N, C-alpha and C positions, 0 to 999 in steps of 0.2 A: 295557213301554215300551222303544222303541229309543233310540239315541243321537241322535235327530233334532235335539235342542236344542243339541248341541255347535256352537259358532260363532255361535249366535243370541243375541239380547238379549231378556231377559225382565224387564220392569218396571224397566229401568235397571241390570240385572245381565248382564254378558257371560259366557256359559257357556263354560268351558274344557274340562272333562273330567269323567267319572264318578268319584266317589270312594267310592261305596257303593250297594248295592241291598238292599232289604229286602222283606218281604212286602207292605208297603203304600205304599212310596215309593222313589223313586230320588233319591240325593243327588249333586249336582254341585259341583265347585269353580267358583266364579264370581268375577268382579271387579266390585265395586260402583263404578259410574262416578262417582258424586257424592263418594265418600270415597277412591277409589283404593286400595281394600283388598280382600283376598281374603275371601270369605264362603262358607258352605255353603248351597247352595240345594236345598231339599227339595221335590220335586214329586210330586203324586199321579198315578199312572199313569192313562192314558185309560180302561182297562177298569174302573176303580173310580169313575169320575165319577158314574155313575148308581146307585151302591150307597150307600144312606144310611148303612149301618154304617161304611164307610171314610171317608165325608165327615165324619160326626160325630166319629170318632176324630181326624181331621186337625184339625178346628176345635177340638176339645177340648184338643188339645196346645197350641195357641196360647193358648186362654183360661187354661189352668192355668199354663203357664210364664210368661205375662205377669204373673202375680200373685206369682211366686216370685223374689224379688230376693236372690240369695245368690251369693257370689263363686265357689262351686264348683258352680253349676248353669248350664248353657249358656244364655245369654240369647237371646231372640228379637229380632232387629233389625226385621223387617218381615214383612208378610203381605199377599198379594194373589192375583189371578187372571190367567192368561195363556191366551187362547183357550179359556176355560171351565175350565182346569185350575188348582186352587188350589196355591199354593206358600208355603213358609215360608223366611225368610232368618234364618240363625243364625250365630253365631260359628264360624269355621273352626278346627278343631283339627288342626294339621299332623302330629302324631305318632301318629295313629290311635287305637286303643282298647286296652284290656287284652287283648282277644282277640289282637291283633297281638303283644303281649309273650309270650303263652302259646305262640306258635309255637316259641319257643326252649325250652320245657319249664318245669319248676317255677321259681318266683322266690325269691330270697333273702328270709328273713323280714323283714329290715330294709327292703327295697324294698316288700314288702307293707304293712308298717306305715306307711310314708310315704304310700301311696295311701289307706289306710283313714283316716289322720289327716285327710285332706281331704274325703273323701266322707261320713264319719260325721256331722260337723256339718251338712252339707248335707241329708242324709237326715232328721236330727232336725228341722231347720228346716222341711222340707216337712211332716213329721208335725204339728208345732206349728200349721202353717197348714191342717191337716186334709186334706192331700193324701197319698194312698197311691200309690206308684209302680206296683206290681203287676207290673212286668216288669224288675226289676233283674237285670242279667247283665253279663258282661265287655264285650260289644259296646256296651253302653249307658253305659260309663264311658270318656270320651274324654280324650286327653292332649295337652298343649301341649309346646312345645320346652323349657320350663324345668322339666319334671317335674310340672306341675300336673295334677290329676285333676278331671274335671267330670262330673256326672250329666246325662244327656240322655234323649230319647225318652220323654216323658210321654203318649204317644198313647193308652194304655189306663189312665192314672192315674184315680183316683176319689177323691172326697171321702169322708173317714171318716164312717161313719154312714149313707151312702146304701144303698139296697137293692140287689138284683141289678141289675147294669148294664143300662141300656136301650140300650146301643150294641153289644150282642152278641147273637147268636142261638145261641151255643154253650153258654150256661150258665156255663162257666168259661173265663176268658181268661188269657193269660200263656204263658210258656215252661215246659213240664213239668219240664225239668231243674232249674229254679230255683224252682219253686212250693213254697210252704209246704204242710204237710198240710191246713190249714184252707182254703187257696185251692184245692187240688186237689179238695176235697169241696164247694166252693161255699158254705162257711160265711161268716158275717160276719167281716170282717177289721179289724184295726187295725195300727198301725205295726210290730208284732212280726212280721207276715208278711213285710214287706220285710227285716227283720233276719235272718229265716231265709234269704232269698235271698242276703243278704250273707254269711252263713255258708257257703253253697254256693260262693260266689265265693272265700272264703278257702280252703276245701278245695281248689278247683281251682288257685288260684295257688300253693299250697304243695306240691301233689302232681303237678300237671300233668294231672289228670283229675277228672271230676266224681264225686261220691259214688254216684250212681245212674245206671247206663247199661243200656239194654235195646233191643230191636228196634223197639218201638212207643212212641209218646208216651204212650199210655194206660198201658202197663206201667210206665213211669217214674213217672207220676202215682200209680199204686197203690203203688209202692215208697216214694214220699215219705210215704205215709200209714202203711204197715204194716211197712216193713223198716228195721231199725237201720242207720245209716251204717257203713261200714267204718272201721277205724282208719287214721289218716293215716300212721302209722309203718310199717304193713304195706306201704304203697305207696312212701313215701319215708322211709327210716330216718333221714335227716338232720333230720327234724322232731322237735323236743324234745317230751318228754312233757307239759311245761307248756303249750306252744302247742297241742298236740293236745287237751288238756283244754278249753281255751277254745273251740276250733272246734267240738268235739262238743257243748258246752253250747249254742252258738248254733244247733245243728241238732236241738235237742230237739223231739220230736213235739208236746208241749204248749207252748203259747205262754207260759204262766206260768213255765215252767222255763228260758226263754231270758233273755238280757239285756234289761232294760226299754227301753234306748235304744241307738242306734248308738254314741254317745260312750262309754257304759258298756262296750260290747263293745270299742271301741278301747282304753280304759284297761286292761281286762283283758288284751288282747293285748300291749300295751306292757309291762305288768308281767311277763307270761310270757316275753317276749323279753329284757328287761333284767334281771329278777330272778326267774328260773324257780323258785328254791327257795321263794319266798314263795307262789307259786301252788300249789305242791304241798303246802305246810304247811296252808294254809287258802284255799279258793277265795273270791275276793271276792264279797260279796253285795250286788248292786244298787249298785255303786260309781258315783258321779257324778264329774264333774270335780273335782279337788282344789281346796281353797280357795286363793285367792291367797296368796303369801308374806306379804303385809301382814297377813293374818289370823292368823298363827301366834302372835304374842305381843301382849298388851296393853301399853301403852294404845293405843287407836285414835282416829282423828279422825272426828268426826261429819260428816255431809253438811252442806255450807255452813258449816263451822266457821270462825268469824272468824279473820282473820289475826292473827299474834302482835302484841300491842300494841293491838289493837282491843278494842271493848267485848265483854265476855263475854256468855253467855246470861243472859237476865233472867227472873226469876220474879215474876209479878204475881198478887196475891191477887184472887179474885173479888169483885165488889162486894157479892155476897150474903153473903159470909163463910161461911155454912153453910146446909144445907138447913133448911126450916121444921120445926118440931116436929110430930110426928104424934100425933093423938089416941090415947090409950092403948087405946081400944076397938077401933081398927083393927089393932093389932099383937097377934095372939093367940098363945098358946103353940104351939110346933111340935108337930105331930101325928105320932107315930111316928118311925122312923128316916128318914134321907134318903141312901140309899146312892149314888144317881147324883150327888147333889151332891158326893160325895167325888171324883168324876171332875173336876168343876169346881175344887174346892179343890186336888186333886192337881196339876192344871195350874197353878193359881195359885201354889202354893208349891214348884214344881219337880217336880211329879208324883210326890211321895213317897208319896202315898196311893192310887195307881192300882189297888192290889190290893183295895180295899174297894168295888167298884163295884156297878152295878145287876143286877137279876135278869131271867132269861127273855128272850124275843124281843119282837117288836112286830107288831100288826095282822094278820099273815098267816104261814102256814107256807111257808117258802121251798122252792121246787122247783128243784133244780139239774139242768140237762141233762147227761146222761152225755157225757163227752168234749167238754165245752164249752171247747175249746182256745183260742178267740179272745179270752178274757179278758172276755167279755160274759156276765153272770149272767142266767139266765132269770128273769123276774118271776114272782111268786106269781100263781096262777090264782084269780080271783074267781068268785063265782057268776054264771053266765050268760056267762062269757068263753069263747070258743072259740079254738082254735089251728089255723091253716092249716098243714098238713104241709109245704107247699112253702116256708113261711117258716122252717122249722127246718133243713132240709138239702135242697137240690135233688137230684134223682135223679142218681146217679153214672153212670147209663147214658147220659146225654146228653153226656158228655165227648168220647168218640170212638166211632164205630160198630164198628170192627173190634177184636175181642178174641182173644188167644190163650188157651190153657187156664189158664195161671197168672193172667192178668189177669181172666178170667171168675170164677175162684174168689175172687179178692180183691174183685171187684165184689159178689159175693153176700154176702161178709162185711160190706161197708160198707152195703149195702141193709138187711141184717138188723139192723145196729146202728141205722140210722135208724128202722126199724119199731119196735124196742124203745123208742126214745126217744118215739115218737109214742104208743105204748100207755101208757107211763107218764104222759104229759101228759093223755091222754083219761081215764084212771082218776082222776087228781087232780081234773079238772074235774067228773066225775060225783059225786065224794065231797065236793065243796065244800058247806059248810053254807049255808043260806039266810040272808038278811039278818035280823039280830035286830030285834025290834020296838023302835021309839023310845019313850022315856019323856019325862016332862016335867021331870026333874031338871035342875038347873043344869049338872051334869056328866054328859053323855050320852056314854059311851065308844063308840068305834067297835068293832064286833064283830070277832071273829077273822077272818071272811071277809065279803064282801059290801060294798055301797056304803052308807055311813051316811046318815042323814037329818040334815043340818045345820040349825041354826036359821035362819030366814029372813034374819036380818041377816048371816049368814055365807055365804049361798048364792052370793055373788059371788066367793068365794075360788077361786083357780085356781093352776096351776103345780105345781111339784114341790119338796118340801122334802128336805133331807138331815139326818141326825142320827147319833149314835152309839148303839149298842145291843149288849148282850151276847148273843152267839150261839154255838152249838155247831157244829162242822164237820159238815155233813150227809153228807159222804163218809167220815166216821170213826165207828168204833164207840164212841169215847170220848165221855163227857158233859162233858168239860172245855170251858169256854166262854171266849171272849175277846171284847173289844169290837171291833166291826166298823162300817164306814161303810155306811149304808143310805139309799136314796132312796125317797120315797113320793109318788106322783102324786096330787094332791088332787082331780083330776077323775074318775079311774077307780079310785083307791085301789089301784093295782097297785104292789107293792113290789119293789125290786131291791137286792140286796146288792152293794156295790161293792168290798169287800175280803173276803178269806177267808184268814187266816193265824193262827198261834198268838200273834202279837203283839197288844197292845192298841192299836187304831187309834181315835183320838178327835179331838174339836174340828174337825170338817170345815167348810170354807167354800168356796163356789164362786167361780170367776173371773167377772169382769163379762160375758164373752161366753157364759157358760153351758157352756163346753166342758170345764173342768177343775175338780177339787176338791182343794184343799190340806188336809192334815191332819197330825197328829203320830202317830208310831208308836214303840214302845219295843223294837223287835226286837233291838237291840244292847245293851240294858241301860240306855241313856239315850235320851230322846226325840230323834228327828230329824224333819225336815220331809219329807214325801212329797207327790206329786201323783198322781192317777189320773183318767182321763177319766170323764165322767158316765155312760158305759155300763159302767164297771167294768174298762176295759182300760188298757194302756200305763202301768202303775204305775212311777213313777220316784222315786228317792231324790234329794232336792234338797240336803240338808246331810249332812255325814259327818264327825263329829268325836267326841271323847270327853267332851263335856259336853252339857247339856240344851238343846235348841231346842224351842220349843213355841208354841202359839197363833198359827198363821199366818193372815194376811189378805192381800188383794190391793189394789194400787193401782187407781184407777178405769180406767186404760187397759190394765190386765192385764199391764203390762210388769215389774212388781215383785211379789215376795212379801215381806211385812213380818212379822217374827216376833221373839220374845224369846229371848235366849241367855244362859246362865250361864257365860260364858267364864272367869271367875275361880274358879268352884266355890264361891262363898260364898252362893249363894241370892239374890243381888241381881242382877237381870237387866238387860241392856242391849237396846236395840232395834236390830235389823239389818234389812237388806233384801237380796234376791238376785234374780237373774233366774229365771224358771221353769225354766231349764236348769241352775241351780246355779252360774252364772257371775256375775262382777262383784259378789261379796258385799262389802257395805260397811256401816259403822256409821252409824246414823241418830241415836241419842241415848243418852247415858250421863251419869248424875249420881251413880254409885256408890250408887244406891238400887234398889229392886225395881220394875222397869218392865215392864208386861205388857199383854196384850189391846189391842194398838194397832190402830186402824182409821182409814183415810183418810176425809176429807170427800169428798162427791161430786165436788167440783171439784179435788181433789188438793192443795189449798193447806194444809190442816191435818191433823194427826194427833191424835186423842183417845186417851188411854191411862190405865191405872191406875198410880199411882206411890206408893211408901211407903218409909219409912226402915228398916223391919224386914221380914225375909222371912216370919216366922211370926206376927208380931203384926198381925193384919188390921185392928185399930183404927187403924193408922197409914196405911192405904191411902186415897188420895184420887183424884179424877178431874182430869187435867191436859190441857191443849191446847197442842200444839206448832205454831208457825207455821214451815213448812219454808223460807220465804223469808227471814225475819228471825231465825230461831232463838229467838224469844221463847217462853217457856213460861209459860202462864197457869194458875194453880190455880183450878179451877172449884168444888171443894168443899173445906171446911176444918172438920172435926169429929172426934169421937173414935169413930166407927163405921166399919165397912168399906164403902167405896164401890168398885164394880168393874164390869166388863163393859160399858163404854160403847160405844154405837153411834150413828152419825148417822142421822137420818131421811132418806129418799130425797131430800127437797127441801133438805136441809142446814140446816134452820132449828132443829131440836131435837136434843138428845142424850138417848137413853134409857139408863138404867143401873140397876144393882141396889144396894140399900143394906141393910145388916144391922145390927141393933141388939143383937146378942148372943143373940137368941131365934129370929128367923127372917129370911128375905129378903123384900123387897118390891120392886116395880118402880116406878121414878121416871122423870120426864122433866124437862128444864130447857132453857132457851134456850142457844144456843151460847156465850154469854158468861158462863154460869154463873148467870144470874138466873132468877127465876120458877121455881125448883125446886118440884116438886109430886108428890105420890103419884099414880101411875096405877092400880096394882092391888095388892091385898094379900089373900091368902086366909088360911085358918087354918094353912096349911103354909108351906113355904119355896118361893118363886117365884123363878126364876132363868133365866139364859141366854135373854133375850128378843131377838127380831130382827124387823125390819119386813119386810113383803112388798115386792116391787119397786115396786108402785104406792103404797105407804105407807098402804093402807087397812086392813091387818090386821097382827096380831102373833102369832107363834108363840113359846111359851115352855115351860119345864119347871116342874113343881110336884109336891110329894109330898103334896098335900092329901088325896088319896084313899088314902094309904098309901105305896106305892112311887112313884118318879118316873115321871110320864107326860107326854105332850105335850098342850098345850092351844092352842086358837085363841081369839082375841078381836078385836074391832074396835080400831082404833088409839086410840080414846078410852077404852079399858079396859072397855068394856061387852060384853055378850053372850058370855060366856066359855063354851067348850065343850071337853070332853076329847075328844081324837081318837085316843088309843091306850089299850089296856087291859093290855098286857103289858110296858110299859117303853119308855124312850126319853129322850134328853137332848141338849142343845146343838143344837137344830134351827135351820135357816135356809133361805132359799129359794135354789134354783138359778135365776139369771136366765134369761129366754128366750134361746135360742141365736140368735146373729146369723146372718143369711143374706144372701148376695150378691144 
């Protein structure tokens, strides 16, 4: 495009001069007539008007940026057409981009930190909204006169979880110098791909050059996959060893070895610059934002805490007093041990018994793709399931047509690796066992492979459940097992492991939008709250302290994670909530008793939870209901047996919970005011951890009635019970259907 528009008026914007040219647009400085302010006017060149690829990218940028409202993301003011040419109107950034700063060479670490402090939260915000930038580089970080830094150019951004982009014919899009290894190979991406690009930017800002440079773009892409980055200090000796360590971690070839979020990377960089000796002593492991200073010492103030002198929180007994007596014939002696219930009890009493958990795996033999760097775990192959090779890794030959000798050799290595992966998948599919024959037993276990035959009354069940199960690392020769989070699709019975580390990861619960799973992990010696996306990527640590946090759940709008925390170390837990980013942590409820397993009502007005005067004496545990608007606490049960694990029905009219009489557990329901308590299901074993399906038609729960703890399905009225695992599983719940725009 020429400068023919200078001096013209386009849609109420007087064009003054060119301020930038890119591969798909020209950006002009223009004055908005109606507001008398300068704006950036981005116009698609005429030669691309008939190219659907460029048009779709242009329109996509508008659609994506319009849904991202963050103070460090350039806002779109307007969008329109002029003489058939689409244009975008954006905020004008008078100080250029980071590219302009790099013209003066390496930047001081403190200046780099100031920039990262602004764009890191913006990048995490985009990832929370499921938007992957895919072209993060210095020219796409703009600056204002006050030192503000802003993300821009979402033209090739993509929603997380989408397949290969439909808006490109090149197979791989982006700028090779800043591409992550998984992006260069056309693999599935999550937010950690953008974090790799941020690491390249850090390298460049601190040294004045990029980590990988070559004659051809393809050679650079191959280097991103196969070549270790050079050390920063070899290029700029003024870079400290601590800062170098942080940057090189962000450039790890495997996504799992990088920082989980941009803010975690910022925090590590800040620590390296301000306290380098701490980074060299021990590298931070998945550090989130620190807790607010108000969280450092008790006592804390609850949400909606009455003002001094006003009425305190009130405790009201349930009209029913206690649950109805149960006929002795329905409560049978416990059959065998109940190791998975130890997980439940471990969480319930501070996770002190987490070492006594369940055995073996569940439903299928996991097959992990080699070099699955994107954080997405390959599902188990079932009988009759085929795998399209193109869905595993697109051919690297499609990246660029011209190869030098070095690039050609690297390409052959990558293609051979892809073929090895496909051969492994094919062999697994051929060796899959057929579906086992169904029987007429009340407990019909799902076979190790294949699709089970559910009872007719359960045939309408759908969706995906998540649960905890003991697994061995398939990439290790060790037979040591740890608890991992696993998902199981109830329609095709494909299983996906969402976590894989030596820690015990337990008590998973999905966010209302179906995008995230919150759970607890004991990697640092005491449980902390983590989240991972429902594909197994973007693992993030939400709490970070030296006491136990456990049993996370979500607010109905997905804006809060509710959990229990032993801040005093006395085994008597308080209820807290925090943002999914780990920010804005605040106390919800404390009565100096043991409070746990808190769940919001569907409308967000109430919180039901377990409370008791003693940490280890379960007979003191009762079900309570907190009104978050009035702070009134109503006791729904009042007896000398353990009541726990309360959950609201999806319609908010009932509360399901577990009651234990000293012999075994049974599943009960009651109305939300504590009345009409009744037994829903009781087997010869211990039945626990019951959760409703999103439509309220079905219940999944754990039971050891067949020996070890397994997962069971039943209708919401307690009928038509069927076992759905044969090798273990516990604390299952549904992943809600993902929201779509």
